[in-house]
C-alpha positions as CSV (number, residue, x, y, z in Angstrom):
1,X,21.9,23.0,-16.2
2,X,18.6,23.3,-14.7
3,X,17.4,20.7,-12.0
4,X,14.3,19.5,-10.5
5,X,14.1,18.4,-7.0
6,X,12.0,16.4,-4.9
7,X,11.5,16.2,-1.1
8,X,10.4,13.1,0.6
9,X,9.7,12.4,4.0
10,X,9.8,8.6,4.7
11,X,10.7,6.2,7.6
12,X,14.5,5.5,8.5
13,X,14.1,1.8,7.4
14,X,13.1,2.7,3.9
15,X,15.9,5.3,3.1
16,X,18.2,3.0,1.2
17,X,15.4,1.3,-1.0
18,X,13.8,4.7,-1.6
19,X,16.9,6.3,-2.7
20,X,17.5,3.2,-4.9
21,X,14.1,3.4,-6.5
22,X,14.7,6.9,-7.4
23,X,17.9,6.5,-8.6
24,X,16.7,4.2,-11.4
25,X,15.1,7.1,-13.0
26,X,18.1,9.6,-13.0
27,X,17.5,10.9,-9.6
28,X,20.5,11.7,-7.5
29,X,20.9,12.3,-3.7
30,X,21.4,15.9,-2.9
31,X,20.8,15.6,1.0
32,X,19.5,13.3,3.7
33,X,18.5,14.4,7.5
34,X,17.4,12.8,10.3
35,X,14.5,14.6,11.5
36,X,12.9,14.2,15.1
37,X,9.7,16.2,16.2
38,X,7.6,16.3,19.3
39,X,4.0,18.0,19.5
40,X,1.4,18.1,22.0
41,X,-2.3,17.7,21.6
42,X,-5.2,18.3,23.9
43,X,-7.7,15.0,23.8
44,X,-10.6,14.3,25.8
45,X,-11.6,11.4,27.8
46,X,-14.7,9.4,28.3
47,X,-15.9,12.0,30.6
48,X,-14.9,15.0,28.4
49,X,-12.1,15.6,30.6
50,X,-9.0,17.4,28.4
51,X,-5.7,15.7,28.8
52,X,-2.4,17.2,27.0
53,X,-0.8,14.3,25.1
54,X,2.5,14.3,23.9
55,X,3.4,12.7,20.7
56,X,7.0,12.2,18.8
57,X,8.0,11.3,15.3
58,X,11.1,10.5,13.6
59,X,11.7,10.3,9.9
60,X,14.2,11.1,7.1
61,X,14.1,13.9,5.0
62,X,15.5,13.1,1.6
63,X,16.4,16.0,-0.8
64,X,16.7,14.3,-4.5
65,X,17.6,16.1,-7.7
66,X,17.6,15.4,-11.3
67,X,18.9,17.0,-14.2
68,X,15.9,18.0,-16.5
69,X,18.1,18.4,-19.4
70,X,19.6,14.8,-19.5
71,X,19.3,12.5,-22.2
72,X,16.1,10.6,-22.5
73,X,14.5,13.0,-19.5
74,X,11.0,12.7,-20.9
75,X,11.1,8.7,-21.3
76,X,12.6,8.4,-17.8
77,X,9.8,10.8,-16.4
78,X,7.2,8.6,-18.0
79,X,8.6,5.3,-16.9
80,X,8.9,6.8,-13.4
81,X,5.2,7.9,-13.4
82,X,4.4,4.2,-14.4
83,X,6.5,2.3,-12.2
84,X,5.0,4.2,-9.0
85,X,1.5,3.8,-10.3
86,X,2.1,0.0,-11.0
87,X,3.7,0.0,-7.2
88,X,0.5,1.6,-5.8
89,X,-1.7,-1.0,-7.7
90,X,0.4,-3.6,-6.6
91,X,-0.1,-2.8,-2.9
92,X,-3.6,-2.0,-3.3
93,X,-4.5,-5.4,-5.0
94,X,-2.1,-7.3,-2.7
95,X,-4.1,-6.0,0.5
96,X,-7.2,-6.9,-1.2
97,X,-5.9,-10.5,-1.8
98,X,-5.7,-11.1,2.0
99,X,-8.5,-12.6,3.8
100,X,-9.4,-10.2,6.4
101,X,-11.0,-10.2,9.9
102,X,-14.3,-9.4,8.4
103,X,-14.3,-12.6,6.4
104,X,-13.9,-14.3,9.7
105,X,-16.6,-12.4,11.3
106,X,-18.9,-13.5,8.5
107,X,-17.9,-17.3,9.2
108,X,-18.8,-16.9,12.8
109,X,-21.9,-14.9,12.4
110,X,-23.1,-17.3,9.6
111,X,-22.3,-20.4,12.0
112,X,-24.4,-18.9,14.8
113,X,-27.4,-17.7,12.7
114,X,-27.4,-21.3,11.3
115,X,-27.3,-22.7,14.6
116,X,-30.2,-20.8,15.4
117,X,-32.1,-21.5,12.0
118,X,-31.5,-25.3,13.1
119,X,-33.3,-24.9,16.0
120,X,-36.3,-23.1,13.8
121,X,-36.3,-24.7,10.7
122,X,-34.0,-27.2,9.0
123,X,-34.9,-26.0,5.4
124,X,-33.5,-22.6,6.4
125,X,-30.5,-23.9,7.7
126,X,-29.4,-25.7,4.5
127,X,-30.4,-22.4,2.4
128,X,-28.4,-20.2,4.6
129,X,-25.6,-22.8,4.4
130,X,-25.4,-23.1,0.8
131,X,-25.3,-19.1,0.9
132,X,-22.4,-19.2,3.0
133,X,-20.7,-21.7,1.0
134,X,-21.2,-19.4,-2.0
135,X,-19.8,-16.3,-0.4
136,X,-16.7,-18.3,0.7
137,X,-16.2,-19.6,-3.1
138,X,-16.6,-16.0,-4.5
139,X,-14.3,-14.4,-1.8
140,X,-11.8,-17.1,-2.4
141,X,-11.9,-16.3,-6.5
142,X,-11.7,-12.5,-6.0
143,X,-8.7,-12.7,-3.8
144,X,-6.7,-15.1,-6.5
145,X,-7.9,-12.3,-9.1
146,X,-6.6,-9.6,-7.1
147,X,-3.1,-11.5,-6.6
148,X,-2.7,-11.9,-10.1
149,X,-3.1,-8.4,-10.8
150,X,-0.9,-7.5,-8.0
151,X,1.7,-9.8,-9.4
152,X,1.2,-8.4,-12.8
153,X,1.9,-4.9,-11.4
154,X,5.3,-6.1,-9.9
155,X,6.2,-7.6,-13.1
156,X,5.3,-3.9,-15.0
157,X,7.6,-2.4,-12.3
158,X,10.4,-4.7,-13.1
159,X,9.8,-3.9,-16.9
160,X,10.0,-0.1,-15.9
161,X,13.4,-0.5,-14.1
162,X,15.0,-2.3,-16.9
163,X,13.7,0.0,-19.6
164,X,15.0,2.9,-17.2
165,X,18.3,1.2,-16.8
166,X,19.0,1.1,-20.6
167,X,17.9,4.8,-21.1
168,X,20.4,5.6,-18.4
169,X,23.4,4.0,-20.3
């Protein structure tokens, strides 16, 4: 019986959910280890003076295994790949759907520029305000579309899990 293994390094708070995700696709937990590491690095301040800075990091090392001769192995691998691709797409598009600080900076800049234009030229102010409103409307539409794509990817992930559970029965 041949096994494939996967080694993952994850934050401790995601250990259970990570194990569960991989179990959907036939993986079994072989071992779990809490790890802690410390290291030092030379960094420079504004005057180019060297400083020795200490860093520490804690994580969980998971080792998972899966029988490569299990029933429906190829289909499970395909579903697993699709699941994690959809998960990444969901995360990417969910992030794009949020209004960020850049949007707020654009509003503030637009307001200040419009104020300057008001002093110089009323028509310029109206044109600039119209452009600002158009940008806001287009940004909202883009955010809505990105959220729809993120939601679709989440639905696809759920279908992958259901299909994998059927194969593992």
